[in-house]
FIBABA-516956 format. One record per residue (C-alpha): residue number from 1; x, y, z; residue in three letters. Coordinates in pm, 1 decimal, padded with zeros to 6 digits. Layout:
! FIBABA-516956
@n:NUM | u:X | v:Y | w:Z | res:ALA
...
! end
This chain:
! FIBABA-516956
@n:1 | u:00710.8 | v:02171.5 | w:01476.3 | res:UNK
@n:2 | u:00749.0 | v:01809.4 | w:01369.5 | res:UNK
@n:3 | u:00469.3 | v:01676.2 | w:01154.8 | res:UNK
@n:4 | u:00325.6 | v:01336.0 | w:01238.5 | res:UNK
@n:5 | u:00198.6 | v:01289.5 | w:00885.2 | res:UNK
@n:6 | u:00341.5 | v:01213.2 | w:00544.1 | res:UNK
@n:7 | u:00186.1 | v:01297.5 | w:00211.1 | res:UNK
@n:8 | u:00116.6 | v:00995.9 | w:-00007.8 | res:UNK
@n:9 | u:-00029.5 | v:00993.4 | w:-00358.5 | res:UNK
@n:10 | u:-00255.2 | v:00694.5 | w:-00418.0 | res:UNK
@n:11 | u:-00404.5 | v:00612.6 | w:-00758.1 | res:UNK
@n:12 | u:-00717.6 | v:00404.7 | w:-00710.7 | res:UNK
@n:13 | u:-00844.7 | v:00121.4 | w:-00930.8 | res:UNK
@n:14 | u:-01042.2 | v:00369.3 | w:-01142.7 | res:UNK
@n:15 | u:-00729.1 | v:00570.1 | w:-01223.9 | res:UNK
@n:16 | u:-00820.3 | v:00860.9 | w:-00993.6 | res:UNK
@n:17 | u:-00530.1 | v:01010.4 | w:-00800.9 | res:UNK
@n:18 | u:-00572.0 | v:01102.2 | w:-00431.9 | res:UNK
@n:19 | u:-00330.6 | v:01302.7 | w:-00215.5 | res:UNK
@n:20 | u:-00365.6 | v:01180.4 | w:00142.7 | res:UNK
@n:21 | u:-00195.8 | v:01271.2 | w:00466.9 | res:UNK
@n:22 | u:-00106.3 | v:00949.1 | w:00647.5 | res:UNK
@n:23 | u:-00024.6 | v:00950.4 | w:01020.0 | res:UNK
@n:24 | u:00322.4 | v:00825.5 | w:01111.9 | res:UNK
@n:25 | u:00244.7 | v:00791.2 | w:01483.1 | res:UNK
@n:26 | u:-00044.1 | v:00539.6 | w:01476.3 | res:UNK
@n:27 | u:00153.0 | v:00227.1 | w:01376.4 | res:UNK
@n:28 | u:-00048.4 | v:00195.2 | w:01054.9 | res:UNK
@n:29 | u:00048.6 | v:00031.0 | w:00729.1 | res:UNK
@n:30 | u:-00028.6 | v:00142.0 | w:00375.6 | res:UNK
@n:31 | u:-00321.4 | v:-00100.2 | w:00338.9 | res:UNK
@n:32 | u:-00485.3 | v:00048.9 | w:00647.9 | res:UNK
@n:33 | u:-00442.6 | v:00398.2 | w:00503.4 | res:UNK
@n:34 | u:-00608.1 | v:00288.6 | w:00176.4 | res:UNK
@n:35 | u:-00898.0 | v:00144.4 | w:00376.3 | res:UNK
@n:36 | u:-00935.1 | v:00438.1 | w:00613.5 | res:UNK
@n:37 | u:-00958.1 | v:00684.3 | w:00322.8 | res:UNK
@n:38 | u:-01197.4 | v:00444.1 | w:00143.1 | res:UNK
@n:39 | u:-00986.7 | v:00442.6 | w:-00174.4 | res:UNK
@n:40 | u:-01097.6 | v:00092.3 | w:-00269.1 | res:UNK
@n:41 | u:-01438.7 | v:-00068.2 | w:-00257.0 | res:UNK
@n:42 | u:-01527.6 | v:-00204.0 | w:00087.0 | res:UNK
@n:43 | u:-01415.4 | v:-00564.2 | w:00127.2 | res:UNK
@n:44 | u:-01171.4 | v:-00559.7 | w:-00165.4 | res:UNK
@n:45 | u:-00848.0 | v:-00457.4 | w:00010.2 | res:UNK
@n:46 | u:-00694.3 | v:-00628.8 | w:00310.0 | res:UNK
@n:47 | u:-00927.0 | v:-00926.9 | w:00308.5 | res:UNK
@n:48 | u:-00684.2 | v:-01129.6 | w:00523.0 | res:UNK
@n:49 | u:-00650.1 | v:-00843.9 | w:00772.0 | res:UNK
@n:50 | u:-00295.4 | v:-00753.1 | w:00675.4 | res:UNK
@n:51 | u:-00132.0 | v:-01091.3 | w:00729.4 | res:UNK
@n:52 | u:00029.0 | v:-01114.1 | w:00379.2 | res:UNK
@n:53 | u:-00204.4 | v:-01403.0 | w:00298.2 | res:UNK
@n:54 | u:-00431.2 | v:-01277.5 | w:00019.6 | res:UNK
@n:55 | u:-00263.4 | v:-01016.8 | w:-00207.2 | res:UNK
@n:56 | u:-00587.3 | v:-00813.7 | w:-00218.5 | res:UNK
@n:57 | u:-00384.3 | v:-00508.9 | w:-00111.4 | res:UNK
@n:58 | u:-00124.6 | v:-00540.7 | w:-00387.2 | res:UNK
@n:59 | u:-00001.1 | v:-00205.6 | w:-00512.9 | res:UNK
@n:60 | u:00263.0 | v:-00074.7 | w:-00749.5 | res:UNK
@n:61 | u:00533.2 | v:00158.5 | w:-00618.9 | res:UNK
@n:62 | u:00552.6 | v:00439.2 | w:-00877.2 | res:UNK
@n:63 | u:00798.6 | v:00668.3 | w:-00700.2 | res:UNK
@n:64 | u:01165.3 | v:00606.3 | w:-00630.8 | res:UNK
@n:65 | u:01146.9 | v:00524.1 | w:-00259.9 | res:UNK
@n:66 | u:01385.2 | v:00295.4 | w:-00075.2 | res:UNK
@n:67 | u:01140.1 | v:00061.3 | w:00098.3 | res:UNK
@n:68 | u:01209.2 | v:-00232.7 | w:00323.8 | res:UNK
@n:69 | u:01272.0 | v:-00540.1 | w:00110.1 | res:UNK
@n:70 | u:00997.9 | v:-00796.1 | w:00062.5 | res:UNK
@n:71 | u:00982.4 | v:-01059.2 | w:00332.9 | res:UNK
@n:72 | u:00947.5 | v:-01430.5 | w:00257.5 | res:UNK
@n:73 | u:00569.6 | v:-01428.3 | w:00315.5 | res:UNK
@n:74 | u:00524.3 | v:-01129.7 | w:00084.5 | res:UNK
@n:75 | u:00742.5 | v:-01290.8 | w:-00184.4 | res:UNK
@n:76 | u:00543.2 | v:-01614.2 | w:-00160.3 | res:UNK
@n:77 | u:00208.5 | v:-01435.2 | w:-00183.8 | res:UNK
@n:78 | u:00316.7 | v:-01221.5 | w:-00480.3 | res:UNK
@n:79 | u:00446.7 | v:-01532.1 | w:-00660.1 | res:UNK
@n:80 | u:00086.1 | v:-01658.6 | w:-00666.6 | res:UNK
@n:81 | u:-00094.4 | v:-01329.0 | w:-00726.8 | res:UNK
@n:82 | u:-00232.4 | v:-01186.7 | w:-01050.2 | res:UNK
@n:83 | u:-00114.9 | v:-00864.8 | w:-01221.3 | res:UNK
@n:84 | u:00224.6 | v:-00878.6 | w:-01047.1 | res:UNK
@n:85 | u:00490.5 | v:-00638.6 | w:-01173.7 | res:UNK
@n:86 | u:00850.4 | v:-00579.8 | w:-01072.0 | res:UNK
@n:87 | u:00735.0 | v:-00287.5 | w:-00854.2 | res:UNK
@n:88 | u:00454.2 | v:-00484.4 | w:-00685.1 | res:UNK
@n:89 | u:00427.3 | v:-00481.3 | w:-00307.5 | res:UNK
@n:90 | u:00164.3 | v:-00584.7 | w:-00056.2 | res:UNK
@n:91 | u:00056.5 | v:-00257.7 | w:00100.2 | res:UNK
@n:92 | u:-00006.5 | v:-00433.4 | w:00433.8 | res:UNK
@n:93 | u:00368.7 | v:-00495.7 | w:00453.6 | res:UNK
@n:94 | u:00467.0 | v:-00128.0 | w:00423.5 | res:UNK
@n:95 | u:00459.6 | v:00055.3 | w:00757.4 | res:UNK
@n:96 | u:00381.7 | v:00425.9 | w:00746.2 | res:UNK
@n:97 | u:00692.9 | v:00623.5 | w:00836.0 | res:UNK
@n:98 | u:00864.7 | v:00952.0 | w:00754.9 | res:UNK
@n:99 | u:01053.3 | v:00766.8 | w:00478.9 | res:UNK
@n:100 | u:00729.4 | v:00747.5 | w:00277.9 | res:UNK
@n:101 | u:00697.5 | v:01125.5 | w:00229.0 | res:UNK
@n:102 | u:00573.3 | v:01185.3 | w:-00128.7 | res:UNK
@n:103 | u:00535.6 | v:00813.0 | w:-00197.8 | res:UNK
@n:104 | u:00326.5 | v:00747.1 | w:-00510.7 | res:UNK
@n:105 | u:00146.4 | v:00415.0 | w:-00548.0 | res:UNK
@n:106 | u:-00122.4 | v:00263.2 | w:-00766.6 | res:UNK
@n:107 | u:-00362.6 | v:00004.3 | w:-00624.5 | res:UNK
@n:108 | u:-00347.4 | v:-00312.3 | w:-00837.2 | res:UNK
@n:109 | u:-00661.8 | v:-00433.0 | w:-01010.7 | res:UNK
@n:110 | u:-00861.6 | v:-00708.5 | w:-00849.7 | res:UNK
@n:111 | u:-00822.4 | v:-01058.1 | w:-00991.8 | res:UNK
! end
């Protein structure tokens, strides 16, 4: 049987680690998964609705996954954001797929 979920480890802003099963068949992105599991305070992640316009969903990729490269909008937003690291990504720009199995991320601190 083919699973329609991938396991993702998400470290929240308090340093608590959460293992979540994210659906691969609902066309969700990582920001939506963080919100649906309520791993960040309401209204603090995905403020722009996932349009790569606010950086409130910034996260750090801690595992060695080959993700799609940052698009121009994501690059521009991260160039203006706080707490940016080399492994920073906007979680709204990462679609949930089988390739994310065992992904480990940390949600970036708020500004």
